[in-house]
C-alpha positions in Angstrom: -2.3 -9.5 2.1 -5.2 -9.2 -0.3 -6.4 -12.5 -1.7 -5.1 -13.1 -5.2 -2.9 -10.0 -5.0 0.4 -11.9 -5.7 -1.0 -12.9 -9.1 -1.0 -9.2 -10.1 2.3 -7.6 -11.1 4.0 -4.5 -9.8 4.1 -2.2 -12.8 6.7 0.6 -13.3 6.6 3.2 -15.9 9.9 3.6 -17.8 10.9 6.5 -20.0 14.7 6.6 -20.0 15.1 9.2 -17.3 17.2 8.8 -14.1 14.0 9.3 -12.1 12.3 6.4 -13.8 15.4 4.1 -13.2 15.3 5.0 -9.5 11.6 4.0 -9.6 12.6 0.7 -11.2 15.0 0.0 -8.3 12.3 0.8 -5.8 9.7 -1.3 -7.6 12.1 -4.3 -7.9 12.5 -4.4 -4.2 8.8 -4.0 -3.6 8.0 -6.8 -6.1 10.3 -9.2 -4.2 8.7 -8.2 -0.9 5.2 -8.9 -2.3 6.2 -12.1 -4.1 5.0 -10.5 -7.4 6.2 -10.2 -10.9 7.8 -6.9 -11.9 6.5 -5.5 -15.2 8.5 -2.8 -16.9 6.4 -0.7 -19.3 7.5 1.9 -21.8 4.7 4.0 -23.5 5.7 4.8 -27.0 3.7 7.8 -28.1 3.8 7.4 -31.8 0.7 8.2 -33.8 0.1 8.2 -37.5 -0.3 11.9 -38.6 -2.0 13.1 -41.8 0.0 16.4 -41.6 2.7 16.9 -44.3 6.3 16.1 -43.3 9.5 17.4 -45.0 10.7 13.9 -45.9 7.9 11.4 -46.0 10.2 8.6 -47.0 12.1 8.8 -43.7 9.2 8.7 -41.4 9.2 5.0 -41.0 12.9 4.9 -40.5 12.7 7.6 -37.8 9.9 5.7 -36.0 12.0 2.5 -36.0 14.9 4.4 -34.6 12.8 5.8 -31.8 11.3 2.4 -31.2 14.8 0.9 -30.9 15.6 3.5 -28.3 12.5 2.7 -26.3 13.3 -1.0 -26.4 16.8 -0.2 -25.2 15.4 1.7 -22.3 13.2 -1.1 -21.0 16.1 -3.5 -21.5 18.3 -1.2 -19.4 15.5 -1.1 -16.8 15.5 -4.9 -16.7 19.2 -5.0 -16.1 18.9 -2.4 -13.3 16.1 -4.5 -11.6 18.3 -7.6 -11.8 21.3 -5.8 -10.4 19.4 -4.6 -7.3 17.2 -7.7 -6.8 18.6 -10.7 -8.7 15.7 -12.9 -7.6 13.0 -10.6 -9.1 11.0 -12.0 -12.0 10.7 -9.2 -14.6 9.0 -8.8 -17.9 9.2 -5.8 -20.3 6.7 -4.2 -22.7 6.9 -1.3 -25.2 3.3 -0.3 -25.8 2.0 2.1 -28.4 0.0 4.9 -26.9 0.1 7.9 -24.6 1.6 7.3 -21.1 -1.6 8.0 -19.2 -3.6 5.6 -21.5 -0.9 2.8 -21.5 -0.2 3.0 -17.8 -3.8 3.5 -16.9 -4.6 0.2 -18.7 -1.7 -1.5 -16.9 -2.9 -0.3 -13.5 -6.2 -2.1 -14.0 -4.4 -5.4 -13.9 -1.7 -4.4 -11.4 -1.5 -4.4 -7.6 0.8 -1.4 -7.7 1.9 1.2 -10.2 5.3 2.9 -9.6 6.4 6.1 -11.3 9.4 8.4 -11.1 8.8 12.0 -10.0 10.3 13.5 -13.2 10.4 12.3 -16.8 11.6 12.7 -20.3 9.8 12.5 -23.6 6.3 11.4 -23.1 6.5 11.7 -19.3 7.9 15.3 -19.3 6.9 17.1 -16.1 5.5 13.9 -14.7 5.0 15.1 -11.2 3.7 18.5 -12.0 1.7 17.5 -15.1 -1.3 15.3 -15.7 0.3 11.9 -15.9 1.2 11.2 -12.3 -1.7 13.2 -10.9 -4.2 11.6 -13.3 -3.0 8.0 -12.6 -2.9 8.6 -8.9 -6.4 10.0 -8.9 -7.8 7.3 -11.2 -7.5 4.8 -8.4 -7.4 1.5 -10.4 -4.6 0.5 -8.0 -2.3 2.3 -5.5 0.3 4.5 -7.2 3.7 5.2 -5.7 5.7 8.2 -6.8 9.4 7.6 -6.1 10.6 10.9 -4.7 13.8 11.8 -2.8 17.4 12.1 -4.1 18.0 8.4 -3.9 14.5 7.2 -4.2 14.4 6.0 -0.7 17.6 3.8 -1.0 19.4 3.5 2.3 16.2 4.3 4.3 15.1 0.7 4.8 15.1 0.9 8.6 13.0 4.1 8.7 9.2 3.8 9.5 6.3 4.1 7.2 4.1 7.2 7.7 0.4 7.3 7.0 -1.9 10.4 7.1 -5.3 9.9 8.7 -8.3 12.1 8.7 -12.0 11.6 9.5 -13.0 10.3 6.1 -13.6 6.7 5.0 -10.7 7.2 2.4 -8.3 6.8 5.3 -9.3 3.1 5.7 -7.7 2.1 2.4 -4.6 4.1 3.2 -4.4 2.6 6.6 -4.7 -1.0 5.2 -1.9 -0.2 2.7 0.3 1.4 5.3 0.0 -1.4 7.9 0.8 -4.0 5.2 3.8 -2.0 4.0 5.2 -1.7 7.6 4.6 -5.3 8.3 6.3 -6.6 5.1 9.3 -4.3 5.8 9.5 -5.1 9.5 9.4 -1.5 10.5 7.2 0.8 12.6 4.3 2.8 11.5 3.8 6.5 12.3 0.2 7.5 12.1 -0.2 11.3 11.6 -3.4 13.0 12.3 -3.4 16.7 11.7 -6.4 18.6 12.9 -7.5 22.2 12.4 -9.7 24.1 14.8 -11.7 25.7 12.0 -15.0 24.8 13.6 -14.2 26.9 16.7 -15.4 30.4 16.9 -12.5 32.9 16.7 -13.9 34.6 19.8 -13.3 31.4 21.8 -9.7 30.8 20.6 -8.0 32.8 23.5 -9.7 30.6 26.2 -9.5 27.2 24.5 -7.6 24.5 26.2 -5.6 23.4 23.2 -3.7 20.6 25.0 -7.0 19.1 26.2 -8.4 19.3 22.6 -5.3 17.6 21.2 -5.5 14.9 23.9 -9.1 14.3 22.9 -8.1 14.0 19.2 -5.4 11.5 20.3 -7.9 9.4 22.2 -10.2 9.2 19.2 -7.3 8.2 17.0 -6.2 5.5 19.5 -9.7 4.1 19.5 -9.8 4.1 15.7 -6.5 2.2 15.5 -7.4 -0.5 18.0 -8.7 -2.9 15.3 -5.8 -2.4 13.0 -3.3 -2.9 15.8 -5.0 -6.2 16.8 -4.8 -7.3 13.2 -1.1 -6.4 12.9 0.4 -6.9 16.4 3.8 -7.2 14.8 3.7 -3.5 13.8 4.8 -0.9 16.4 2.6 2.1 16.0 3.4 5.6 17.0 0.6 8.2 17.0 1.3 11.8 16.1 -1.5 14.3 16.6 -0.7 17.9 15.6 -2.7 21.1 15.4 -1.4 22.0 11.9 -2.1 21.6 8.3 -2.0 18.0 7.0 0.4 18.7 4.2 3.0 20.4 6.5 2.7 17.7 9.1 3.2 14.9 6.5 6.0 16.6 4.7 7.8 17.1 8.0 7.3 13.4 8.9 8.6 12.4 5.4 12.1 13.6 6.4 12.5 10.6 8.6 10.4 8.1 6.7 10.9 5.5 3.9 7.4 5.8 2.6 4.4 8.2 3.1 0.9 6.9 2.5 -2.1 9.1 1.8 -5.6 8.6 0.5 -6.9 10.2 -2.6 -10.3 11.8 -3.3 -9.7 11.5 -7.1 -12.6 10.3 -9.2 -13.7 9.7 -12.7 -11.7 8.5 -15.7 -8.4 9.5 -17.1 -9.2 13.2 -17.7 -10.4 16.0 -15.5 -9.3 14.2 -12.3 -9.2 15.7 -8.8 -6.5 14.3 -6.6 -7.2 16.2 -3.4 -5.3 19.1 -1.8 -3.5 17.0 0.8 -2.3 14.2 -1.5 -1.4 16.7 -4.2 0.6 18.8 -1.8 2.5 15.8 -0.3 3.3 14.6 -3.8 5.0 17.9 -4.6 7.0 18.3 -1.4 7.7 14.9 0.2 11.3 13.9 1.0 10.6 10.2 0.3 8.4 8.0 -1.9 4.7 8.7 -1.7 1.9 6.1 -2.1 -1.5 7.4 -3.2 -4.2 4.9 -2.2 -7.9 4.7 -3.1 -10.3 1.8 -2.5 -9.8 -0.6 -5.4 -12.7 -1.2 -7.8 -12.2 -4.3 -9.9 -14.0 -4.5 -13.2 
C-alpha cells in the first residue's frame, strides 16, 4: 500500500441516479478494504446568471429547492453506504460548481475517485460525455467507473483483470491491479494483446504464429517476475492473445470483478485524451473499470 494512502479518502460522485448509488455501494466496500474514509460529493451546478428570468423573485426559492434535493441525495447515499458497509466512515459534501471542476478538485486529495456509468442532471451522459473521460484522463488519482448491471455486486470471488502493453503506463496499472487482487484475496489475470502490425504482409502466410505468441508470453513472464515476488499471495494467470486490446479486455471482463487499464490522458480538465484502449474498455466492459495513471502530487 502506498505510504500515507489511507489518510486520503475514497471519493464518489453522487447525482441522484441509480448508477451513482451503485457506485456508492462499490465505493463503500472499497473504502473498508482500504481502511479509508468514504467521501460522498454532490456537485451543485448553480451559477448566478445576468440573463432575465420570468419571475426574478422566485429564483432564490427555486435554488433553495434544488439545493434541498441535492442534500437529500447525498443523505440517501450515506444511508446506502451504511446499509452495505455499516463499519464505513462516511462524510458528505454538496459543493457549488460544475461536476468536472468539483470532482477534479476532490481527486487531487483522494486516493480513488468512483463514478457511475450514467448520470442525471449535471452528470447526464457521464460515460459518453466529458465528465468521466475528462476525470479519468486527468490522472490526479485513479478513477473507477462502476459498470455492469449490479455494479459488480455478487462477483467478489472473480479475479481482477489488468491490461498490459509495452509502455511505462502499464507499471502504474500493474501496481494498482496487484494491490486490488491482494486486498480482495483473488487471482489476477494479466492480459497482453499483441498485433503483428510490424510484420510485412508478404510474410504472414509463413509466420509461425504459435511461436510468436510463445515469445510474447515469455517476455510477459519475465516482466511479471518482480511483481510476483512482491505479491506472492496473488495467483497470476497470463493471457497472451493475437487480437485487439479492447476486444481482449472486454471479453475478459465477462468473468472479472474489476478491469484495470492505464491511461495516456494528459493536460488539465479540458481537451483531454484518454487513449483508445481505455476509452474502448470504458464503453463496453461488463464490470467496473479502473483507469490508472502515475500519480503526480502537487
